N, C-alpha and C positions, 0 to 999 in steps of 0.2 A: 145558621146564617144563610140567607138566600140572596141571590143576585140575579138580576134580569139581564139577559144578554140578547142583543138584537143581531141582525145579520152583519157579517163582517163588512167593514167599510171598504170601499173600492176606490181606487184612484181613477179620476176621469181620464180616459184615454181618447185623444183626438183621432179621428179617422184620417187616413192619408190625404183625403181631399181637403180636410180642415187644415192640416199641416201645410199643404201646398198653398192654400189661400192665405194663410197667415204669413208665409214666407213672401209671397208676391206683394201683399200689402206693405210689409216691412221694407221690401226692396224698393218699391215705388217711393216711399217716404225717404229712405236713405239716399237714393239717387237724386231725388229732387232737392234735398237739403245740401248734400255734399258733392254732388256731381259724380260722374262715372269713375273717374280716376281715383278719387279719395275714398269713396265708399268701399267697405270691405265685406267679405263673406261673414266673418266673425261678428261684425257689427250687426249685419242683417239678421243673423241667427239669434243674437241676443235680443233684438227687437221683437222677433217672432216667438221667442220663448222655446227655441229648439236648438239642437246641436249643430255645429259646423258640418259634421258628417252627414246629417240628415238633409241639409241644404244641398250638399254635393250629390247625395243620392238622388234627389229629385231633379236636379238641373245640370249637374256635371261640371259646370264652370261658371265663373262670374259673367262671362260674355253671354252664355245661353240663358242665365237668369235674367240679365238685363233685357234681352230680346223678348223673353216671355212676360216680363213685368210691364213694359211700356208699349204704347202703340207704335206701329211701324211695320217691320217685315212680318210680324205675326198675322197681319191682315191680308197678306198676299194670296194665300190659298183661296180666299173668297173673291179677290179682285181679279186674278189672272184668268180663270176659266171664261171662255166666251170666244166670239169670232176673232181670229188673229188680226184681221184688218182694223178692228176698233181698239186694239190693245193700247196704242200710243195715246189716244184720247182718254181712255179709261185710267191709265197710269197718271197722266198729267192732271186730270181733274181730281182724282183721289189724293194725289200728292199735295196739290195746292190747297185743297179744302182742309186737309189735315194740318198742314203747316200753318195755315192762317189762324188756327185755333190752338197751335202747339204751345206747350210750356217748356221750361228749361230742361225737362227730362226727355225730350224727344230724341230718338236714336241718332238722327242726322246731326242735330245740334250738339249732342254729347260727343259724337265722333269728331266733329270739327274742333270743339274746344279741347278735347283730349289730345288732339294732334299738336296743339300749341304748347301743351304742358308736359305731356307724357307720350312720347312716340311709340313706345312698346305697347302701352295700353291701347292707343288708337289703332295700332296694327292688329292687335288681337281682336278688338271689337269689329274692325272692318272685315277681317277674315270671317268671323262668325256671321256677320250680316250678309256678306257676299255668298257664303255657303247656303244660307237660308233662302236668299233671293234666287240663286241659281236653280235650286231644287224646284222652286215654284214656277219660274219662267220656263224651265225645261219642259214643262207639260204642254206648252204651246209653241215654243220656239225650237226649231230643228235645224239641222245642217252642221257641217264641220266647224263653222265659225260662230256657233251659237254662244259659246262662253265669252268670246270676244265682244259680241254685240251686247250681251247682258252686262258685262263689265263696263262698257261704254255708256250704257243706260244709267248705271249707278253713278258714273263720273258726272254725267249731266245733272242728275238730281242733287248731288253733293255740291256742285258748283252753284246751282240756283239757291240752295239753302244757305251757302256761305254769303253770296251777294245780297240776298233779300232779307234773310232772317238773322244774320250775324253782323255783317258790316252795315246793313240797312242803308246803302248808298248806291247811286247810279240808276240807270234806266230800268234795270230789272227790279230794283227795289221800289221804283215809283209806279210801275204798271198797276192797273187794277187787277184783281184776281182773275177775272174772266179773260182779260187780254193776255195775261201770263199763261193761262191754260192753253190758249190758242197757239201762242208762240212755242211753248214747251212741247205741245203735241206734235207740231211740225218738226221740231228738232229731234224728238224721240223717234218719229217715223223714219227719219234718215238714219239714225243710229241703229235701229232695229232691222233695217233693210239688209238682206244678205248680200255680201259682196259678190260671191260666186262668179260665174262665167260672164254674166252681163256687166258686172262692175269691172272685171278685168278688161273686157272689150272696150268699155267706156274710157278707162284709163289709157289704154293703148291708143284709142282713137284720138283722145285729147292730146297725147304726146305727138302723134303723127301730124295733127293739125297745127300744133305749135311749131313744129319743125318746118312745115311747109311755109308758114307765115314768115319765119325767120329767114328762110332761103329767099323768099320773094323780096323781103326787105333788103337783103344783101345785094340782090341783083339790081335793085333800083338805085343803090347808093354808088 
């Protein structure tokens, strides 16, 4: 009795890049459908056809997976390099253009919505976003108060996102995109300006001037 035998069958093994791509696709779908707070690593792993451990090996945490899967701070390494003097305008324009076409999975909108329903999830996501942003901005922003200025920049952007893209009410929500870019760039320029010695002197000068005006008013009364 004879039998023919072919080469032993082999299971198809996906390359690490394919695993990563499948995880990111599954994460985008899960975050879009369920939101940041409700989507879980196990659900994303099941969608991607991989294990929970493999997701964690590639991304380390839910926050880092979210930031890798959706547009937002992942674009900063390409946006930030350039003349520091034009950084406020570049940030403002990139932010407004992205937010105008954003969907419900955008990091800023996810952060704001998570804050209303799950404070701990929002804090974890904000911490991850801030760490990623700080690393990118630190390549062009220097000085002892750089972290404070970077944090203030983030607060400006989150405030605009809340007013215009979540509440959708008020003057900020009613501006044309181009007008918003101009106003936001001006605001960010102030936020990114180092306080330093010049700022301290300006504050001291303003205080002295106010005191002089008060004394003059008292002398006339």
